C-alpha positions as CSV (number, residue, x, y, z in Angstrom):
1,X,-137.8,-48.5,17.6
2,X,-138.3,-45.1,19.2
3,X,-139.8,-45.4,22.6
4,X,-141.1,-41.9,23.7
5,X,-142.3,-41.0,27.1
6,X,-144.9,-38.2,26.8
7,X,-146.2,-36.3,29.8
8,X,-147.6,-33.1,31.0
9,X,-146.1,-32.4,34.5
10,X,-146.3,-29.9,37.3
11,X,-143.2,-27.9,38.3
12,X,-142.7,-30.3,41.2
13,X,-142.7,-33.4,39.0
14,X,-146.3,-34.8,39.3
15,X,-148.4,-36.0,36.4
16,X,-151.7,-36.2,38.3
17,X,-153.2,-35.3,41.7
18,X,-154.2,-38.9,42.2
19,X,-154.2,-42.2,40.3
20,X,-157.9,-42.0,39.2
21,X,-157.7,-38.3,38.0
22,X,-159.0,-37.5,34.6
23,X,-156.6,-34.8,33.6
24,X,-158.3,-31.5,32.8
25,X,-155.4,-29.1,33.8
26,X,-153.1,-29.9,30.9
27,X,-152.8,-27.3,28.2
28,X,-151.2,-29.6,25.6
29,X,-153.8,-32.3,25.0
30,X,-154.2,-31.3,21.4
31,X,-150.4,-31.8,21.0
32,X,-150.6,-35.2,22.7
33,X,-153.3,-36.2,20.3
34,X,-151.5,-35.0,17.2
35,X,-148.2,-36.7,18.2
36,X,-149.7,-40.1,19.3
37,X,-152.3,-40.5,16.6
38,X,-151.7,-43.6,14.6
39,X,-149.0,-45.0,16.9
40,X,-149.1,-47.5,19.8
41,X,-149.6,-45.9,23.2
42,X,-148.5,-48.0,26.2
43,X,-150.0,-47.1,29.6
44,X,-150.9,-48.7,32.9
45,X,-154.4,-49.9,33.8
46,X,-155.2,-46.8,36.0
47,X,-154.3,-44.4,33.2
48,X,-156.2,-46.4,30.7
49,X,-159.3,-46.4,33.0
50,X,-159.1,-42.6,33.2
51,X,-158.6,-41.7,29.5
52,X,-159.6,-44.6,27.3
53,X,-162.5,-42.7,25.6
54,X,-160.1,-40.0,24.5
55,X,-157.7,-42.3,22.7
56,X,-159.5,-43.2,19.4
57,X,-157.2,-43.8,16.5
58,X,-154.4,-45.3,18.5
59,X,-153.4,-48.9,19.3
60,X,-153.6,-48.9,23.1
61,X,-151.5,-51.4,25.0
62,X,-152.3,-51.7,28.7
63,X,-149.1,-52.9,30.5
64,X,-149.9,-54.8,33.7
65,X,-147.6,-55.2,36.7
66,X,-146.4,-58.7,35.7
67,X,-145.8,-57.8,32.1
68,X,-142.1,-57.7,31.0
69,X,-141.5,-54.3,29.3
70,X,-139.0,-55.7,26.8
71,X,-141.6,-58.4,25.8
72,X,-144.4,-55.8,25.5
73,X,-142.2,-53.7,23.2
74,X,-141.0,-56.7,21.2
75,X,-144.6,-57.5,20.2
76,X,-145.1,-54.1,18.6
77,X,-144.7,-53.9,14.9
78,X,-144.0,-50.1,14.8
79,X,-141.1,-47.8,14.2
80,X,-142.2,-45.8,17.3
81,X,-144.5,-46.0,20.3
82,X,-145.4,-43.7,23.2
83,X,-145.4,-44.4,26.9
84,X,-148.1,-42.4,28.6
85,X,-147.7,-43.7,32.2
86,X,-148.7,-43.5,35.0
87,X,-145.7,-43.3,37.2
88,X,-145.2,-47.0,37.8
89,X,-145.4,-47.8,34.1
90,X,-143.0,-44.9,33.3
91,X,-140.4,-46.2,35.7
92,X,-140.7,-49.8,34.4
93,X,-140.2,-48.7,30.8
94,X,-137.4,-46.2,31.7
95,X,-134.6,-48.5,30.6
96,X,-136.1,-48.7,27.1
97,X,-136.8,-45.0,26.6
98,X,-135.2,-43.3,23.6
99,X,-137.0,-39.9,23.9
100,X,-138.9,-37.9,26.5
101,X,-141.5,-35.3,25.4
102,X,-142.2,-33.3,28.6
103,X,-144.5,-30.3,29.0
104,X,-143.9,-28.6,32.4
105,X,-147.0,-26.6,33.5
106,X,-146.9,-23.6,35.9
107,X,-148.5,-25.6,38.7
108,X,-147.3,-27.0,42.1
109,X,-149.3,-30.1,43.2
110,X,-147.3,-30.8,46.4
111,X,-148.4,-34.4,46.2
112,X,-149.8,-36.9,43.7
113,X,-148.6,-39.3,41.0
114,X,-144.9,-38.7,40.2
115,X,-143.6,-38.9,36.7
116,X,-141.5,-41.9,37.9
117,X,-143.1,-43.7,40.9
118,X,-140.1,-45.9,41.4
119,X,-136.5,-45.1,40.8
120,X,-136.0,-45.0,37.0
121,X,-132.7,-45.8,35.4
122,X,-130.4,-42.7,35.2
123,X,-130.5,-41.0,31.8
124,X,-128.5,-38.2,30.2
125,X,-130.8,-36.2,28.1
126,X,-130.0,-34.1,25.0
127,X,-132.6,-31.3,24.2
128,X,-133.5,-31.7,20.6
129,X,-136.5,-29.3,20.3
130,X,-138.9,-27.1,22.0
131,X,-142.5,-27.0,20.7
132,X,-144.7,-24.0,21.7
133,X,-148.1,-24.9,23.0
134,X,-150.7,-23.3,20.8
135,X,-152.5,-20.5,22.5
136,X,-150.3,-20.6,25.7
137,X,-147.7,-17.9,26.1
138,X,-144.4,-19.3,27.4
139,X,-145.6,-22.9,27.6
140,X,-143.5,-25.4,25.7
141,X,-143.0,-29.1,25.2
142,X,-139.4,-30.0,25.7
143,X,-138.3,-32.9,23.4
144,X,-135.3,-34.8,24.7
145,X,-133.3,-37.7,23.2
146,X,-131.8,-40.1,25.6
147,X,-128.0,-40.3,25.1
148,X,-127.7,-44.1,24.8
149,X,-123.9,-43.9,25.1
150,X,-124.2,-42.5,28.6
151,X,-127.2,-44.5,29.9
152,X,-126.7,-45.7,33.5
153,X,-128.6,-48.8,34.5
154,X,-128.8,-48.6,38.3
C-alpha cells in the first residue's frame, strides 16, 4: 500500500502556528482535496478536531497516541492512504511512508507545530514530480518517493 504524507509547510518546517489552528494560510487546499478524495486519511485527534468539517468524501481514521501505526494501516482495505498529521502522527507513521507530498509556502513561522514533532526515521527521498499550485506563481507541491532500499530506521 502507498502511504503518503501530505502537508503544506512553512520554509522553516512548520505545518501550523499551534495545535488548534484551522489552516487558512495554505494555498494548496484544493489540491489536498483533489488528491485525498475517496482515499483514507489518517490524522491525529487535534488535526481532526480542526478540519473534520472539510473532509467529506474521505474515510477519516483518527490515530490516537496508543494506536500502533502498523495495525492502523493493516486494517485499511485500500491501495493507498494519506497521512495528514499533525507532527506527532507524522513522526509515528514515518517508518511506513512510501511517499511525501510537500508544498513549501513562502512563510516563516519561527515556532509552531513541526512537520515531524519527534525524530522521524531517516529517509532518502527521490523527487518524482512537481505539481504547480493553480493560481500561484512559483508555488509547487513536491512529490517524493521514499527510497526503500536506503531507509534508515534509527
